[in-house]
N, C-alpha and C positions, 0 to 999 in steps of 0.2 A: 250505100246504106245499107246495114244490116238490119236487117226488123228480125226478131226472134220471139217467135208470137206462141205464147204458152196458154193452151186451152182447156179450161175444167169441164169435163159433162157429167151433169148428176141431174139427178129427180128423185125425190125420196122414192123407198122401197115403199112407203105406204098414199104414194099419191094417187092422185082420183086419175082415172084413165085418158081424159079429156087433157087434163095439165101434160101428162107424156107427150101425149098426140101435138098439142100446141105448139113445145118445143120444138118436138120433130120437125112440123111444118116450118116452122116460121126461122129457126135458126140451124138444128141441125143439117138436114137438107141443104140449107144454102153454105154452109159452111164446107159440107163434101163436093157437093157440084165445083165449089171455089178450086180446090184441090183437084181434082179431076180437069178442070179444064185449062188450069194451068199446071202442067208437068214439073214445070222448075221449081214449083213452090214445095217448100219443107214446112213442115210443122212439129209440135210436141203436144199431145193429147194426153189428159187425165182421162179415162174411158172409165166412171165407179164403176163396180161389180154388182151392185145393185141396178145400175141404169141397163146395163146389156140383159139382166134378166127382166126388166119390164120391157125392152125393146122385145123379146123371144115374149113374153103375154099379150103384149101388143101384133105381133105377127107382121113387125117391121124385118121380115127376110130381106127383102131388096136392099135397103140401107144397109143392114150388119153384112153383105154378102160383099158391097163395092168396097165399104169400110176396110173387112178383110182385105182387099186387094193392095188399096192403099198403104196396109200395115206391110203387108209382104212386098210391094215394092221399093219400101224403106224411104218412100215419101211422109207418113205420118208415122212418127217415134211413139210409142204407149209408156207410161211410167206406170209406176206401184202406188198404191194408196191403202185404204180400208176400206173396205166393201162399200159395207152402209151408214158410210160417210159419221161415223161416231166422232164425237170431238177429244181427240185422242190424250190431251195431259192432261185430263178430269176423271179419266179410265185406269182401271189397275193392268198391271202390264198381263196378265191374260187375257184381258177379253181384248189389248189392242193386238196381240200379238197371233190373236185367232181372225180379228178382221182382216189382218194383213194379208194373215195365208188363207183365207176364205176368198178373197182379191185375186191374189195370185193363182187359186185354181178356177176360179172362174173366168179368167181372163185367157188363162190356159186352154179351159173349154173349146175358146170361141178363136183363138189366133194359134194354137199350137204351139210349133218352133219360132215361131214368128212374135211372140211374145218373151221380150229377152230384155227386161225394165234394170237398166240402170241407174235410171233417177226413180225418185219418190218424193212423192204429193202428200203433204200433211194436210187434213181437210181443215179450210181454213185460215192455212198455212199456220197452224197454230205449232210454234216450234216451242218443244224446250230442252235441254240441256239433257237427261234422261231420253226424251222420245229419239233424241239424235244419235246415241250411243245404242239403243236397240235397233233402229232401221239399219246402221251399220254392219252390229250383228248378223242382220238379218240376210247380209249379201248386200246392199244399197250401196253404190259408190259418189252418189250427188244428190243434194237437195235443192228446193229451188224458194227460195223467202222473200216476203217484202221487205224493202230499204231499211225499215225501222228495225228491225233486228241488229241489226248493224250500227246505224247513229243514234241510236234515241239515249237520250242523256246527252247529244252534243251535237254540233252544227255538221258534223262529216258527214259524207254522203260516201257508198259504194262508187267507185271509180265505172263506169260503161265500160265495157268491153273486159272487164277485168274477174278472175277466178281467185274466187277466196277458198280458204280453208278452214273449216269447224275445230277449234283448238280444243275441243271438247271430243269428239267424236272421229275426227281425220277426215270428215266426208266435205269433200266439193262441194263449194256453196256457188250457187249463181244469185243474182239478186232481179226483182223487177222494179223498173220504175214506177215509183206508186203516183205521181202527179200523173201519171199519161194512163195506166191501169184505173185510176181513179174514175176517167171520163169513159166515152166510146171514143178508143186509141184510132182508128181513121181519121176521126177530123182533128187530131193532135199531128198526126204525123205526118197526113199532107202537105200542110204547109213547112214541116221542116224540111220534107221532102224536096220541094219545091228552091227552099233556098239554099239547099246543100249541093242541087244541081247546078244554080246559079254559081253556088263558087267554086265547083268543082271544073266550070266552065273556063273562070275568070284566070282559074289556076291551069288550066290545062293540066290536070290531074292524071296520070295514069294507074288506075289499080291493077293490082290483081286477083285471083280467084281465093284465095286461100281465106280462111271464115271471119277471121279479125283482125285482118292487116288493112290498113289503107281506107277504114270506113267508119261512118257514124254509127254506133252499136246501140241499137234502141230494145229493151228487153222488156216487153209487155205481158202480164198475165192476169188473165179475167174469165168469167164464167161464160162457157158459150153461149148462151142462152142471150150475153148481150148482146149478140150480131143477128137481133131481128126479133125475138120476143119482149126484150125486156129495154130495146133502144129501137127506133122507127129511123131507116135510114134512105130518106127517099130520093137523095141523089146518089146512092150507091156507092159511096165513098169509099169500101172493102174493096169491089170489082174495079175501081178506077186506078186502086194502088198498085195494085198486083199488076196492074200492065205495065208499068213505068219499069222502063228498061234499068233506071239507075236503081232500081230496089233489087236486093240480094235478101235469100232467106235460108235457114239453116236450121235444123233441130239439135236442139241443149247439147244432147252428146257429142255430136259430130264440132260443134263450138266449141266446147270443154275441149275436146281430144286434140284440135288445132292449137291450142292455146300454146306460146313460145316459151311464156314464163312459167317459173314454179308458182303454183298457190299460193297468194299472200294470208297466212296465220292470223284470222281475228276472235277474238271474244265476243259470242253473240248474246243477244240479250230475248228472255222467254218473250212472247209475242204473237200475233197475229194480223191478217194484213187488214183487221179491220180497226187493230190497237190504237190508241191515239199516244201521240207522245206522253201527254197528262199520265195516263194508264198507264205505261212500262215505269215510267218514271216513278210512279208511288205504290209499285209492287201489284200492282191491279191489271195485270196484261190480259183476262180472259173476262172482261168485265161482264161484257156483253151476252156469256152464256153465263155466267155464276158470278153475280153481284150479290155481296152479304148481305145490301139491304132490298133486295128484291124476294119477298116474298115467296113469291111464286116458284121461281127458280130454286128457294133453297128447299121447297119441298118436294121440287120434282126432281132435286138430286136425291134426296132423302129416300122416297118414294124407288129410284133406278139404282142405289144401293143394295137395297133391299132387296129387288129384285135381283141383281146379282150375287148375292150372299147366296140368295136360295138356290140359286141356280148350282154353285161350287158346293152344297151340300147335296142336292136331290137328283144327282146325273144320273140316276138308275131309276127313275121315276119313268112311268111308261107313255108321260106325255111329253117327256122331256124335248123333244122334236119342235112342238107347239109352244115350248117356253121359248128357244132361243128364236122361234120365227119372230115372236109376237116381241120379243126384248130389243132385239137388231133394229126393228123400227123404233122405237120408242126412246131408243139413245143416238137417232140421227140430229148430229148438230141443230137441227132446223126445231125441234121441241124447243130446246131452251131459248134460241135465238130470238122467236118470235115472240115470246116474253119480256124480253130487254123493255120495250117500248124506248127504244132510240130516235130518235131521228134522223136520218141519212139524208132529208131532202137538200141540205146545204151541199151538198158531195158528192149527190147522181145518185141516190140511193133512194128506198120507201121509210116509210113509219114502220118503223119493227116491232108490229104488233098488230095478231090475229089468233084472237079465238080460239078461231076451228082450227088452225093449224097444232095452237096449244094442243086443242082437245085431241085431235089427231095421234098425236105421239102418245101422251095422257092413257087414252084407249087402249093402246099396244103396251105401254110399262104394266097397268092393271090386269089385262087378259093373261100377260107373262107371269103374273103372282096366281093370278085364279087356273091356269092351265094345268097345277101341279097336283097331280090324284095322291099322293102319299098324305095320309092323316095327321103325320105331326107336323104338315105345315100350316095347319088351321090358324095356330095364333099369330102366328107372322101375316097371312090371308085379312085376318080381321084389321091386324093393324097397316095392313097395307090400303084398304078398303077403307079406312080413316082417312091415310094420309090423303086419299084419293079424290075424296069427299070436297077435305079441306081445299085441295087445289081447284074443283070445282067452281065452291064460293067464291075463293079469293079472282078466279078469272072473270067473271061475271060482272064482282062487284068491280073490280078496275074497271072492266069495258066499260060501263055504263057511267060509273059517275069520271073516269079521268081519260078516258081514251077515245071512244066511237066517235067525237064529233071530228078526231085527227083524221079518220080513214075514211071518213063518207065523202 
């Protein structure tokens, strides 16, 4: 079996210090040690630029040094992304490019010439044709998507082990297995691995060492925090799996490079890794971040767009740095996701409602507007303050009237 495990490492730039340390202690160190203790392991990681900045702030030098070694040795491949986890399909092109280039700058600062990204990860795996063309233009060669981008509207699923080609952008595409990735992957992979071992033993199959021949290929993609922080694993399934001699791993770039056949062209659907089939069919692929019936999200985007517009007009403002500092934190996808109030409990997730998380992003959005010193911004500042107060009222009314009993 060939397991291609893609992991997304991210903590919001405005997260509390204890949240960063919890992720570090419960998940990041575990995954790093796993790679160190098993030199044959290969994996592809997205380590967000804002997380790297937070790890520096939290003085996690030892972790960063050991991560650099694994990247330098080629055992961990890093990909490109957006530095502050903005929800790219709903942002203007100038902001998208800025966040992507900022991410590259941060990762090159830490990893130097060893950061040579071929792949790109859209935050929330939120794909759109426009985004794919932009990413291609910025020099990336492949993307990873949820299989719903391929199969939405039909009963088809992408073939495991196949490389595809985005018909719009020309980017190569690999798809994660949604079913396995929506759970704790080791729990699903262990029985599959045992079954394949049994079949191989019965057939006495001889395999070679190429990346994707004579193997069952499983591609999973999850948040790194799933491995400890968000899921308890008392039987250490991941540590058990990597000891299996019949298991092989590879970076995604190595897997793509080893493909013998040409990529199969495919027309992809706008989607995210949390889009439902119904959402995609109804042309509402980003409903969890922008739902027309969600007044809180609507006003959050109104405030966000006002702040973005002001940033374009007052680039010479003496406080422009602080405007940007707050803006990128407020634009993080978390701000809008936590306002969705979507119940993920049936598919391995939380109830997506947190007034504290909404307010965390909201405070940064309003401060990005308040930062400007130019008096010409006064009228827009007052408009922003009115939106800000409206959102605060909506959040806490919704909390006490609708949601608080579902999360206590």
